[in-house]
N, CA and C atoms as an extended XYZ file, in Angstrom:
606
Properties=species:S:1:pos:R:3:atomname:S:1:resname:S:1:resid:I:1 pbc="F F F"
N       121.151      103.961       46.459 N   MET     1
C       122.134      103.647       45.330 CA  MET     1
C       122.488      104.914       44.565 C   MET     1
N       121.442      105.741       44.238 N   LYS     2
C       121.756      106.940       43.476 CA  LYS     2
C       122.631      107.903       44.282 C   LYS     2
N       122.316      107.957       45.644 N   LYS     3
C       123.196      108.802       46.455 CA  LYS     3
C       124.596      108.365       46.525 C   LYS     3
N       124.842      107.070       46.592 N   THR     4
C       126.270      106.489       46.554 CA  THR     4
C       126.901      106.806       45.355 C   THR     4
N       126.278      106.672       44.193 N   ILE     5
C       126.924      107.038       42.925 CA  ILE     5
C       127.190      108.480       42.845 C   ILE     5
N       126.259      109.350       43.166 N   LEU     6
C       126.460      110.788       43.191 CA  LEU     6
C       127.649      111.164       44.087 C   LEU     6
N       127.707      110.622       45.285 N   THR     7
C       128.851      110.971       46.161 CA  THR     7
C       130.156      110.461       45.591 C   THR     7
N       130.215      109.319       44.942 N   ALA     8
C       131.513      108.939       44.293 CA  ALA     8
C       131.823      109.773       43.194 C   ALA     8
N       130.844      110.298       42.313 N   LEU     9
C       131.132      111.177       41.185 CA  LEU     9
C       131.742      112.513       41.762 C   LEU     9
N       131.057      113.018       42.785 N   MET    10
C       131.540      114.254       43.387 CA  MET    10
C       132.945      114.209       43.917 C   MET    10
N       133.220      113.090       44.644 N   LEU    11
C       134.640      112.869       45.130 CA  LEU    11
C       135.600      112.792       44.027 C   LEU    11
N       135.303      112.105       42.882 N   ALA    12
C       136.128      112.111       41.728 CA  ALA    12
C       136.546      113.298       41.064 C   ALA    12
N       135.413      114.176       40.970 N   LEU    13
C       135.603      115.505       40.375 CA  LEU    13
C       136.514      116.344       41.197 C   LEU    13
N       136.320      116.265       42.649 N   LEU    14
C       137.110      117.030       43.513 CA  LEU    14
C       138.466      116.694       43.385 C   LEU    14
N       138.849      115.360       43.424 N   LEU    15
C       140.250      114.889       43.322 CA  LEU    15
C       140.944      115.156       42.059 C   LEU    15
N       140.140      115.279       40.934 N   THR    16
C       140.838      115.468       39.658 CA  THR    16
C       140.863      116.967       39.341 C   THR    16
N       140.121      117.879       39.978 N   ALA    17
C       140.046      119.265       39.634 CA  ALA    17
C       141.394      119.936       39.804 C   ALA    17
N       142.004      119.624       40.991 N   GLY    18
C       143.282      120.367       41.308 CA  GLY    18
C       143.033      121.879       41.405 C   GLY    18
N       144.073      122.541       41.108 N   CYS    19
C       143.985      124.071       41.212 CA  CYS    19
C       144.044      124.559       39.712 C   CYS    19
N       142.888      124.856       39.116 N   GLY    20
C       142.856      125.284       37.747 CA  GLY    20
C       142.592      126.808       37.658 C   GLY    20
N       142.796      127.439       36.533 N   ALA    21
C       142.621      128.830       36.264 CA  ALA    21
C       141.138      129.197       36.485 C   ALA    21
N       140.961      130.372       37.015 N   ALA    22
C       139.592      130.866       37.293 CA  ALA    22
C       139.604      132.367       37.315 C   ALA    22
N       138.404      132.901       37.134 N   GLN    23
C       138.390      134.468       37.052 CA  GLN    23
C       138.582      134.887       38.479 C   GLN    23
N       139.339      136.006       38.587 N   THR    24
C       139.600      136.691       39.822 CA  THR    24
C       138.437      137.435       40.320 C   THR    24
N       138.069      137.335       41.569 N   GLU    25
C       137.031      138.122       42.225 CA  GLU    25
C       137.640      138.798       43.366 C   GLU    25
N       137.684      140.148       43.308 N   GLN    26
C       138.315      140.828       44.421 CA  GLN    26
C       137.343      142.017       44.825 C   GLN    26
N       137.406      142.480       46.053 N   SER    27
C       136.598      143.569       46.504 CA  SER    27
C       137.353      144.899       46.170 C   SER    27
N       138.666      144.776       45.959 N   GLU    28
C       139.563      145.932       45.587 CA  GLU    28
C       140.396      145.554       44.444 C   GLU    28
N       140.588      146.314       43.439 N   ALA    29
C       141.431      146.070       42.336 CA  ALA    29
C       142.834      146.010       42.797 C   ALA    29
N       143.603      145.032       42.320 N   THR    30
C       145.056      144.920       42.643 CA  THR    30
C       145.748      144.493       41.255 C   THR    30
N       147.000      144.597       41.301 N   ASP    31
C       147.911      144.350       40.120 CA  ASP    31
C       148.461      142.886       40.322 C   ASP    31
N       147.707      142.059       41.081 N   ALA    32
C       148.290      140.689       41.439 CA  ALA    32
C       148.409      139.895       40.144 C   ALA    32
N       149.228      138.893       40.151 N   GLN    33
C       149.411      138.033       39.096 CA  GLN    33
C       148.172      137.204       38.808 C   GLN    33
N       148.123      136.617       37.614 N   PRO    34
C       146.781      135.766       37.247 CA  PRO    34
C       146.581      134.770       38.309 C   PRO    34
N       145.295      134.630       38.614 N   THR    35
C       144.872      133.626       39.733 CA  THR    35
C       144.968      132.199       39.293 C   THR    35
N       145.129      131.307       40.257 N   ALA    36
C       145.006      129.867       39.992 CA  ALA    36
C       144.132      129.377       41.219 C   ALA    36
N       142.909      128.976       40.880 N   THR    37
C       142.079      128.486       41.991 CA  THR    37
C       141.532      127.129       41.700 C   THR    37
N       141.076      126.434       42.696 N   ALA    38
C       140.545      125.147       42.577 CA  ALA    38
C       139.032      125.176       42.491 C   ALA    38
N       138.433      124.722       41.478 N   GLN    39
C       136.990      124.776       41.261 CA  GLN    39
C       136.356      123.765       42.143 C   GLN    39
N       135.405      124.118       42.925 N   MET    40
C       134.612      123.248       43.837 CA  MET    40
C       133.322      122.803       43.029 C   MET    40
N       133.139      121.602       42.811 N   THR    41
C       132.014      121.195       41.884 CA  THR    41
C       130.822      120.519       42.622 C   THR    41
N       130.924      120.213       43.905 N   ALA    42
C       129.937      119.494       44.673 CA  ALA    42
C       128.653      120.503       44.855 C   ALA    42
N       127.540      119.881       44.928 N   GLU    43
C       126.259      120.756       45.095 CA  GLU    43
C       126.231      121.162       46.478 C   GLU    43
N       125.746      122.415       46.730 N   PRO    44
C       125.634      122.994       48.100 CA  PRO    44
C       124.560      122.120       48.897 C   PRO    44
N       124.886      121.951       50.190 N   THR    45
C       123.989      121.160       50.981 CA  THR    45
C       122.827      122.091       51.392 C   THR    45
N       121.860      121.391       52.004 N   ALA    46
C       120.651      122.128       52.490 CA  ALA    46
C       120.958      123.106       53.551 C   ALA    46
N       122.055      122.827       54.335 N   THR    47
C       122.434      123.729       55.413 CA  THR    47
C       123.110      124.893       54.780 C   THR    47
N       123.958      124.618       53.822 N   ALA    48
C       124.577      125.832       53.162 CA  ALA    48
C       123.578      126.719       52.463 C   ALA    48
N       122.620      126.070       51.830 N   GLN    49
C       121.575      126.921       51.093 CA  GLN    49
C       120.786      127.757       52.137 C   GLN    49
N       120.748      127.337       53.346 N   ALA    50
C       120.037      128.061       54.352 CA  ALA    50
C       120.788      129.248       54.871 C   ALA    50
N       122.144      129.412       54.442 N   GLN    51
C       122.855      130.454       54.938 CA  GLN    51
C       122.478      131.651       54.162 C   GLN    51
N       121.277      132.316       54.476 N   THR    52
C       120.817      133.414       53.842 CA  THR    52
C       121.050      134.678       54.547 C   THR    52
N       120.869      135.800       53.858 N   THR    53
C       121.098      137.078       54.486 CA  THR    53
C       120.054      137.314       55.590 C   THR    53
N       120.546      138.030       56.664 N   ALA    54
C       119.712      138.343       57.780 CA  ALA    54
C       120.145      139.756       58.278 C   ALA    54
N       119.216      140.636       58.609 N   GLN    55
C       119.462      141.957       59.145 CA  GLN    55
C       120.560      142.668       58.286 C   GLN    55
N       120.412      142.489       56.974 N   GLY    56
C       121.305      143.247       56.118 CA  GLY    56
C       122.700      142.566       55.822 C   GLY    56
N       122.937      141.547       56.634 N   ASP    57
C       124.173      140.745       56.407 CA  ASP    57
C       124.140      140.062       55.070 C   ASP    57
N       125.370      139.799       54.546 N   VAL    58
C       125.466      139.103       53.250 CA  VAL    58
C       126.117      137.752       53.266 C   VAL    58
N       125.792      136.933       52.302 N   THR    59
C       126.381      135.602       52.278 CA  THR    59
C       127.846      135.703       51.816 C   THR    59
N       128.536      134.656       52.055 N   LEU    60
C       130.057      134.664       51.742 CA  LEU    60
C       130.372      135.034       50.303 C   LEU    60
N       129.635      134.376       49.390 N   SER    61
C       130.002      134.576       47.936 CA  SER    61
C       129.667      135.929       47.444 C   SER    61
N       128.823      136.669       48.175 N   LYS    62
C       128.531      138.028       47.740 CA  LYS    62
C       129.310      139.162       48.498 C   LYS    62
N       130.066      138.700       49.363 N   ALA    63
C       130.769      139.643       50.244 CA  ALA    63
C       131.798      140.668       49.500 C   ALA    63
N       131.753      141.888       49.898 N   LYS    64
C       132.655      142.865       49.415 CA  LYS    64
C       133.054      143.777       50.497 C   LYS    64
N       134.046      144.654       50.220 N   ALA    65
C       134.435      145.609       51.322 CA  ALA    65
C       133.248      146.464       51.788 C   ALA    65
N       133.126      146.556       53.033 N   GLY    66
C       132.027      147.401       53.583 CA  GLY    66
C       130.886      146.513       54.089 C   GLY    66
N       130.756      145.355       53.632 N   ASP    67
C       129.660      144.386       54.045 CA  ASP    67
C       129.948      143.710       55.414 C   ASP    67
N       128.871      143.219       55.991 N   THR    68
C       128.974      142.348       57.171 CA  THR    68
C       128.520      141.072       56.799 C   THR    68
N       129.377      140.052       57.023 N   LEU    69
C       129.018      138.616       56.660 CA  LEU    69
C       127.889      138.077       57.583 C   LEU    69
N       126.892      137.241       56.930 N   ALA    70
C       125.958      136.533       57.698 CA  ALA    70
C       126.835      135.518       58.541 C   ALA    70
N       126.488      135.465       59.810 N   ASP    71
C       127.217      134.529       60.720 CA  ASP    71
C       127.082      133.075       60.347 C   ASP    71
N       128.028      132.325       60.603 N   PHE    72
C       127.979      130.896       60.299 CA  PHE    72
C       128.895      130.138       61.341 C   PHE    72
N       128.665      128.924       61.574 N   ASP    73
C       129.565      128.089       62.345 CA  ASP    73
C       130.090      126.868       61.673 C   ASP    73
N       131.389      126.392       62.037 N   VAL    74
C       132.027      125.274       61.367 CA  VAL    74
C       132.590      124.399       62.524 C   VAL    74
N       132.560      123.100       62.151 N   PRO    75
C       133.256      122.165       63.167 CA  PRO    75
C       134.741      122.459       63.089 C   PRO    75
N       135.390      122.239       64.096 N   LEU    76
C       136.868      122.418       64.100 CA  LEU    76
C       137.584      121.107       64.055 C   LEU    76
N       138.825      121.134       63.466 N   LEU    77
C       139.510      119.840       63.175 CA  LEU    77
C       139.917      119.216       64.649 C   LEU    77
N       140.112      119.931       65.606 N   ASP    78
C       140.463      119.412       66.857 CA  ASP    78
C       139.285      119.212       67.790 C   ASP    78
N       138.116      119.273       67.236 N   GLY    79
C       136.921      119.058       68.065 CA  GLY    79
C       136.129      120.419       68.379 C   GLY    79
N       134.915      120.302       68.676 N   GLY    80
C       134.151      121.479       69.003 CA  GLY    80
C       133.717      122.206       67.698 C   GLY    80
N       133.265      123.469       67.877 N   SER    81
C       132.931      124.248       66.713 CA  SER    81
C       133.245      125.760       67.033 C   SER    81
N       133.135      126.528       65.944 N   ALA    82
C       133.392      127.932       66.094 CA  ALA    82
C       132.511      128.705       65.203 C   ALA    82
N       131.967      129.914       65.674 N   LYS    83
C       131.162      130.845       64.804 CA  LYS    83
C       132.080      131.989       64.378 C   LYS    83
N       131.849      132.555       63.237 N   LEU    84
C       132.635      133.705       62.822 CA  LEU    84
C       132.445      134.833       63.889 C   LEU    84
N       131.194      134.934       64.473 N   SER    85
C       130.980      136.068       65.421 CA  SER    85
C       131.810      135.806       66.633 C   SER    85
N       132.288      134.634       66.961 N   ASP    86
C       133.131      134.416       68.151 CA  ASP    86
C       134.332      135.283       68.254 C   ASP    86
N       134.746      135.791       67.009 N   TYR    87
C       136.041      136.586       66.940 CA  TYR    87
C       135.776      138.048       66.791 C   TYR    87
N       134.607      138.570       67.182 N   ARG    88
C       134.372      139.952       67.097 CA  ARG    88
C       135.365      140.606       68.105 C   ARG    88
N       135.897      141.742       67.737 N   GLY    89
C       136.908      142.447       68.600 CA  GLY    89
C       138.293      142.132       68.192 C   GLY    89
N       138.362      141.279       67.198 N   LYS    90
C       139.778      140.937       66.621 CA  LYS    90
C       139.589      140.981       65.056 C   LYS    90
N       140.773      141.168       64.425 N   ALA    91
C       140.790      141.073       62.943 CA  ALA    91
C       140.812      139.632       62.638 C   ALA    91
N       140.210      139.279       61.561 N   VAL    92
C       140.085      137.834       61.070 CA  VAL    92
C       140.537      137.607       59.631 C   VAL    92
N       141.480      136.850       59.399 N   ILE    93
C       141.713      136.341       57.965 CA  ILE    93
C       140.801      135.050       57.854 C   ILE    93
N       139.829      135.119       57.139 N   LEU    94
C       138.896      133.898       56.781 CA  LEU    94
C       139.501      133.369       55.516 C   LEU    94
N       139.876      132.063       55.605 N   ASN    95
C       140.613      131.503       54.463 CA  ASN    95
C       139.995      130.108       54.152 C   ASN    95
N       139.621      129.881       52.843 N   PHE    96
C       139.189      128.581       52.457 CA  PHE    96
C       140.311      127.967       51.739 C   PHE    96
N       140.647      126.608       52.010 N   TRP    97
C       141.866      126.020       51.439 CA  TRP    97
C       141.543      124.514       51.291 C   TRP    97
N       142.514      123.780       50.834 N   ALA    98
C       142.553      122.352       50.841 CA  ALA    98
C       143.988      121.864       50.745 C   ALA    98
N       144.320      120.727       51.207 N   THR    99
C       145.677      120.232       51.147 CA  THR    99
C       146.210      119.919       49.737 C   THR    99
N       145.248      119.655       48.776 N   TRP   100
C       145.619      119.275       47.464 CA  TRP   100
C       145.701      120.491       46.566 C   TRP   100
N       145.605      121.612       47.115 N   CYS   101
C       145.673      122.957       46.351 CA  CYS   101
C       147.030      123.643       46.672 C   CYS   101
N       148.050      123.508       45.859 N   PRO   102
C       149.311      123.967       46.170 CA  PRO   102
C       149.324      125.492       46.480 C   PRO   102
N       148.465      126.314       45.706 N   TYR   103
C       148.436      127.752       45.941 CA  TYR   103
C       147.850      128.046       47.343 C   TYR   103
N       147.007      127.293       47.862 N   CYS   104
C       146.462      127.434       49.165 CA  CYS   104
C       147.570      127.240       50.190 C   CYS   104
N       148.259      126.111       49.980 N   VAL   105
C       149.382      125.817       50.958 CA  VAL   105
C       150.495      126.856       50.966 C   VAL   105
N       150.707      127.341       49.767 N   ASP   106
C       151.851      128.207       49.612 CA  ASP   106
C       151.704      129.560       50.202 C   ASP   106
N       150.422      130.054       50.424 N   GLU   107
C       150.193      131.286       51.050 CA  GLU   107
C       150.153      131.268       52.578 C   GLU   107
N       150.234      130.054       53.161 N   MET   108
C       149.988      129.894       54.591 CA  MET   108
C       151.193      130.466       55.393 C   MET   108
N       152.424      130.295       54.897 N   PRO   109
C       153.485      131.027       55.689 CA  PRO   109
C       153.342      132.389       55.855 C   PRO   109
N       152.808      133.142       54.856 N   ALA   110
C       152.526      134.568       54.998 CA  ALA   110
C       151.497      134.809       56.016 C   ALA   110
N       150.532      133.973       56.067 N   PHE   111
C       149.326      134.145       57.114 CA  PHE   111
C       150.061      133.848       58.518 C   PHE   111
N       150.974      132.920       58.544 N   GLN   112
C       151.615      132.684       59.938 CA  GLN   112
C       152.435      133.865       60.322 C   GLN   112
N       153.119      134.472       59.404 N   GLN   113
C       153.880      135.591       59.713 CA  GLN   113
C       153.049      136.890       60.113 C   GLN   113
N       151.794      136.985       59.531 N   LEU   114
C       150.859      137.976       59.914 CA  LEU   114
C       150.400      137.667       61.380 C   LEU   114
N       150.097      136.472       61.722 N   LYS   115
C       149.745      136.074       62.938 CA  LYS   115
C       150.727      136.417       64.042 C   LYS   115
N       152.045      136.173       63.643 N   LYS   116
C       153.166      136.577       64.553 CA  LYS   116
C       153.208      138.074       64.758 C   LYS   116
N       152.985      138.836       63.725 N   THR   117
C       153.024      140.289       63.653 CA  THR   117
C       151.972      140.896       64.667 C   THR   117
N       150.717      140.347       64.525 N   TYR   118
C       149.584      140.932       65.224 CA  TYR   118
C       149.235      140.197       66.495 C   TYR   118
N       149.710      139.024       66.670 N   GLY   119
C       149.463      138.245       67.983 CA  GLY   119
C       147.962      138.069       68.191 C   GLY   119
N       147.511      138.335       69.453 N   ASP   120
C       146.174      138.059       69.787 CA  ASP   120
C       145.210      139.023       69.166 C   ASP   120
N       145.656      140.058       68.406 N   ASP   121
C       144.683      140.961       67.676 CA  ASP   121
C       144.174      140.303       66.384 C   ASP   121
N       144.797      139.199       65.958 N   LEU   122
C       144.453      138.554       64.714 CA  LEU   122
C       144.198      137.098       64.873 C   LEU   122
N       143.069      136.648       64.263 N   VAL   123
C       142.693      135.127       64.199 CA  VAL   123
C       142.800      134.811       62.675 C   VAL   123
N       143.415      133.718       62.313 N   VAL   124
C       143.351      133.087       60.991 CA  VAL   124
C       142.450      131.954       61.105 C   VAL   124
N       141.249      132.062       60.560 N   LEU   125
C       140.248      130.996       60.478 CA  LEU   125
C       140.457      130.289       59.234 C   LEU   125
N       141.109      129.180       59.181 N   ALA   126
C       141.418      128.498       57.918 CA  ALA   126
C       140.526      127.208       57.834 C   ALA   126
N       139.587      127.341       56.865 N   ILE   127
C       138.514      126.297       56.713 CA  ILE   127
C       138.816      125.347       55.570 C   ILE   127
N       139.076      124.115       55.790 N   ASP   128
C       139.235      123.133       54.763 CA  ASP   128
C       138.027      122.984       53.882 C   ASP   128
N       138.102      123.351       52.612 N   ALA   129
C       136.976      123.277       51.683 CA  ALA   129
C       136.488      122.017       51.279 C   ALA   129
N       137.409      121.018       51.533 N   ASP   130
C       137.037      119.612       51.096 CA  ASP   130
C       136.904      118.750       52.311 C   ASP   130
N       135.525      118.570       52.662 N   ALA   131
C       135.244      117.850       53.897 CA  ALA   131
C       135.518      116.452       53.794 C   ALA   131
N       135.804      115.868       52.617 N   THR   132
C       136.140      114.529       52.452 CA  THR   132
C       137.559      114.091       52.820 C   THR   132
N       138.403      115.085       53.125 N   GLU   133
C       139.800      114.846       53.352 CA  GLU   133
C       140.165      115.197       54.800 C   GLU   133
N       139.305      114.955       55.749 N   GLN   134
C       139.581      115.341       57.152 CA  GLN   134
C       140.847      114.739       57.683 C   GLN   134
N       141.078      113.468       57.336 N   ALA   135
C       142.278      112.737       57.833 CA  ALA   135
C       143.564      113.498       57.263 C   ALA   135
N       143.610      113.755       55.995 N   ASP   136
C       144.775      114.510       55.330 CA  ASP   136
C       144.912      115.865       56.038 C   ASP   136
N       143.835      116.511       56.201 N   ALA   137
C       143.889      117.831       56.796 CA  ALA   137
C       144.489      117.798       58.243 C   ALA   137
N       144.022      116.823       59.062 N   LYS   138
C       144.571      116.672       60.335 CA  LYS   138
C       146.086      116.430       60.354 C   LYS   138
N       146.457      115.501       59.370 N   ASP   139
C       147.864      115.218       59.269 CA  ASP   139
C       148.725      116.420       58.942 C   ASP   139
N       148.181      117.249       57.987 N   PHE   140
C       148.790      118.467       57.621 CA  PHE   140
C       149.005      119.464       58.785 C   PHE   140
N       147.830      119.629       59.447 N   VAL   141
C       147.905      120.617       60.519 CA  VAL   141
C       148.789      120.124       61.663 C   VAL   141
N       148.925      118.823       61.938 N   ALA   142
C       149.772      118.318       62.949 CA  ALA   142
C       151.224      118.647       62.742 C   ALA   142
N       151.459      118.531       61.380 N   SER   143
C       153.025      118.743       61.047 CA  SER   143
C       153.360      120.184       60.594 C   SER   143
N       152.347      120.946       60.534 N   SER   144
C       152.611      122.401       59.936 CA  SER   144
C       153.100      123.415       60.988 C   SER   144
N       152.609      123.235       62.346 N   GLY   145
C       153.043      124.340       63.214 CA  GLY   145
C       152.348      125.590       63.128 C   GLY   145
N       151.299      125.725       62.236 N   TYR   146
C       150.620      126.937       62.042 CA  TYR   146
C       149.737      127.238       63.240 C   TYR   146
N       149.683      128.530       63.636 N   ASP   147
C       148.879      129.011       64.790 CA  ASP   147
C       147.558      129.558       64.283 C   ASP   147
N       146.784      128.718       63.702 N   PHE   148
C       145.489      129.034       63.043 CA  PHE   148
C       144.377      128.307       63.736 C   PHE   148
N       143.180      128.719       63.604 N   VAL   149
C       141.957      128.064       63.940 CA  VAL   149
C       141.641      127.297       62.655 C   VAL   149
N       141.622      125.966       62.785 N   PHE   150
C       141.379      125.098       61.583 CA  PHE   150
C       140.020      124.433       61.635 C   PHE   150
N       139.208      124.690       60.679 N   GLY   151
C       137.813      124.176       60.546 CA  GLY   151
C       137.656      123.326       59.279 C   GLY   151
N       136.461      122.625       59.187 N   ILE   152
C       136.129      121.814       58.031 CA  ILE   152
C       134.755      122.317       57.608 C   ILE   152
N       134.759      122.538       56.137 N   ASP   153
C       133.546      123.004       55.606 CA  ASP   153
C       132.509      121.811       55.332 C   ASP   153
N       131.888      121.329       56.314 N   THR   154
C       130.967      120.246       56.213 CA  THR   154
C       129.631      120.684       55.613 C   THR   154
N       129.355      122.047       55.691 N   ASP   155
C       128.038      122.492       55.157 CA  ASP   155
C       128.084      123.062       53.709 C   ASP   155
N       129.241      122.945       53.046 N   GLY   156
C       129.377      123.347       51.666 CA  GLY   156
C       129.364      124.894       51.504 C   GLY   156
N       129.842      125.614       52.492 N   LEU   157
C       129.899      127.120       52.223 CA  LEU   157
C       130.816      127.558       51.032 C   LEU   157
N       131.859      126.772       50.902 N   SER   158
C       132.726      127.052       49.726 CA  SER   158
C       132.169      126.725       48.427 C   SER   158
N       131.112      126.002       48.324 N   ASN   159
C       130.495      125.653       47.065 CA  ASN   159
C       130.003      126.874       46.306 C   ASN   159
N       129.730      127.958       47.068 N   PHE   160
C       129.170      129.161       46.470 CA  PHE   160
C       130.375      130.149       45.914 C   PHE   160
N       131.621      129.660       46.149 N   LEU   161
C       132.724      130.504       45.771 CA  LEU   161
C       133.177      130.061       44.367 C   LEU   161
N       133.871      130.938       43.686 N   ALA   162
C       134.460      130.608       42.380 CA  ALA   162
C       135.537      129.534       42.372 C   ALA   162
N       136.148      129.439       43.551 N   GLY   163
C       137.225      128.496       43.806 CA  GLY   163
C       137.973      128.748       44.965 C   GLY   163
N       139.120      128.034       45.202 N   ILE   164
C       139.952      128.310       46.386 CA  ILE   164
C       141.450      128.488       45.805 C   ILE   164
N       142.299      129.118       46.478 N   PRO   165
C       142.057      129.769       47.786 CA  PRO   165
C       141.079      130.978       47.638 C   PRO   165
N       140.359      131.169       48.756 N   TYR   166
C       139.452      132.315       48.934 CA  TYR   166
C       139.803      132.891       50.277 C   TYR   166
N       140.032      134.186       50.419 N   SER   167
C       140.374      134.809       51.659 CA  SER   167
C       139.570      136.108       51.815 C   SER   167
N       139.268      136.470       53.106 N   ALA   168
C       138.750      137.716       53.432 CA  ALA   168
C       139.342      138.294       54.639 C   ALA   168
N       139.531      139.577       54.641 N   VAL   169
C       140.038      140.241       56.000 CA  VAL   169
C       138.755      140.835       56.509 C   VAL   169
N       138.429      140.522       57.787 N   ILE   170
C       137.299      140.987       58.397 CA  ILE   170
C       137.708      141.815       59.658 C   ILE   170
N       137.266      143.016       59.840 N   GLY   171
C       137.611      143.929       60.943 CA  GLY   171
C       137.000      143.500       62.236 C   GLY   171
N       137.523      144.085       63.359 N   PRO   172
C       136.923      143.749       64.831 CA  PRO   172
C       135.453      143.920       64.843 C   PRO   172
N       134.874      144.817       63.980 N   ASP   173
C       133.515      145.167       64.028 CA  ASP   173
C       132.737      144.249       63.187 C   ASP   173
N       133.396      143.257       62.502 N   GLY   174
C       132.629      142.280       61.726 CA  GLY   174
C       132.500      142.713       60.215 C   GLY   174
N       133.031      143.882       59.890 N   VAL   175
C       132.948      144.431       58.507 CA  VAL   175
C       134.041      143.905       57.680 C   VAL   175
N       133.632      143.485       56.487 N   VAL   176
C       134.680      142.938       55.495 CA  VAL   176
C       135.531      144.141       55.010 C   VAL   176
N       136.869      143.998       55.131 N   ALA   177
C       137.732      144.970       54.551 CA  ALA   177
C       138.319      144.686       53.211 C   ALA   177
N       138.356      143.386       52.857 N   TYR   178
C       139.005      142.916       51.628 CA  TYR   178
C       138.584      141.472       51.313 C   TYR   178
N       138.395      141.128       50.100 N   THR   179
C       138.172      139.690       49.691 CA  THR   179
C       139.101      139.436       48.464 C   THR   179
N       139.526      138.226       48.354 N   VAL   180
C       140.265      137.796       47.154 CA  VAL   180
C       140.062      136.311       46.871 C   VAL   180
N       139.788      136.050       45.656 N   ASN   181
C       139.578      134.685       45.240 CA  ASN   181
C       140.704      134.103       44.372 C   ASN   181
N       141.950      134.369       45.018 N   GLN   182
C       143.183      133.869       44.357 CA  GLN   182
C       144.325      133.862       45.273 C   GLN   182
N       145.473      133.310       44.994 N   SER   183
C       146.591      133.420       45.810 CA  SER   183
C       147.402      134.679       45.244 C   SER   183
N       147.940      135.504       46.147 N   LEU   184
C       148.708      136.630       45.795 CA  LEU   184
C       150.145      136.374       45.736 C   LEU   184
N       150.598      135.135       45.951 N   GLY   185
C       151.994      134.808       45.864 CA  GLY   185
C       152.860      135.675       46.810 C   GLY   185
N       153.920      136.106       46.316 N   ASP   186
C       154.908      136.859       47.142 CA  ASP   186
C       154.301      138.175       47.714 C   ASP   186
N       153.224      138.582       47.171 N   ASP   187
C       152.581      139.830       47.692 CA  ASP   187
C       151.671      139.557       48.872 C   ASP   187
N       151.419      138.290       49.281 N   THR   188
C       150.406      137.957       50.178 CA  THR   188
C       150.554      138.830       51.532 C   THR   188
N       151.817      138.728       52.097 N   TYR   189
C       151.965      139.453       53.414 CA  TYR   189
C       151.716      140.929       53.263 C   TYR   189
N       152.271      141.600       52.332 N   ASP   190
C       152.080      142.987       52.214 CA  ASP   190
C       150.644      143.498       51.924 C   ASP   190
N       149.930      142.719       51.079 N   VAL   191
C       148.521      143.193       50.768 CA  VAL   191
C       147.738      142.987       52.016 C   VAL   191
N       147.772      141.760       52.627 N   PHE   192
C       146.959      141.515       53.826 CA  PHE   192
C       147.423      142.381       54.992 C   PHE   192
N       148.687      142.594       55.119 N   ASN   193
C       149.152      143.467       56.204 CA  ASN   193
C       148.536      144.861       56.133 C   ASN   193
N       148.379      145.436       54.956 N   GLY   194
C       147.803      146.742       54.805 CA  GLY   194
C       146.424      146.791       55.248 C   GLY   194
N       145.552      145.813       54.856 N   TYR   195
C       144.125      145.810       55.210 CA  TYR   195
C       144.014      145.374       56.748 C   TYR   195
N       144.739      144.619       57.269 N   ILE   196
C       144.700      144.238       58.654 CA  ILE   196
C       145.007      145.448       59.545 C   ILE   196
N       146.075      146.157       59.173 N   SER   197
C       146.579      147.252       59.853 CA  SER   197
C       145.501      148.365       59.964 C   SER   197
N       144.883      148.641       58.794 N   THR   198
C       143.782      149.570       58.652 CA  THR   198
C       142.595      149.173       59.533 C   THR   198
N       142.240      147.951       59.394 N   ALA   199
C       141.033      147.465       60.150 CA  ALA   199
C       141.218      147.468       61.618 C   ALA   199
N       142.475      147.365       62.098 N   LEU   200
C       142.811      147.447       63.515 CA  LEU   200
C       143.066      148.835       63.878 C   LEU   200
N       143.106      149.809       63.012 N   GLY   201
C       143.366      151.276       63.381 CA  GLY   201
C       144.915      151.435       63.754 C   GLY   201
N       145.764      150.690       63.130 N   LYS   202
C       147.206      150.799       63.554 CA  LYS   202
C       148.045      151.455       62.371 C   LYS   202
């Protein structure tokens, strides 16, 4: 009974949170406009809490330029699962988003343009931070035409973040080049393009 009430309260908080103002967290200083992020209020799951550092790797919320993220895997919207380490040898945009976050959705066309620019050298791993909305996420993906790898955050990885959208550029060697806990608006393509190009040595 207590678990049911807690689940209902968490869902209500997620649905009413929307995208609110939050403190920007970046690995590199930029002149980007003030951030608008969605606060995730659910408690981290036991699996997410187990995502601890190993062999010098860092967890997602502590990542900054020059770090290597601790590996993790997520279920994919179209079935199966993927590990971050599956994409070694390629640049990765790791993105946490949700359908109810307009700032998240607004930056996706820039990510699609980057995918078109870099082709097979770039993977966009877009993880829906709200595991309760899988049906909405599937509908969105089916109608979007985006060439991303779409996952669902069933383990609460995003609960450690200040909010969404959250994105990181990860180089082919698994080293983080850039993190940002906000939408960059019209600057999204240019900022990410610079870090991806450098990570790929182009």
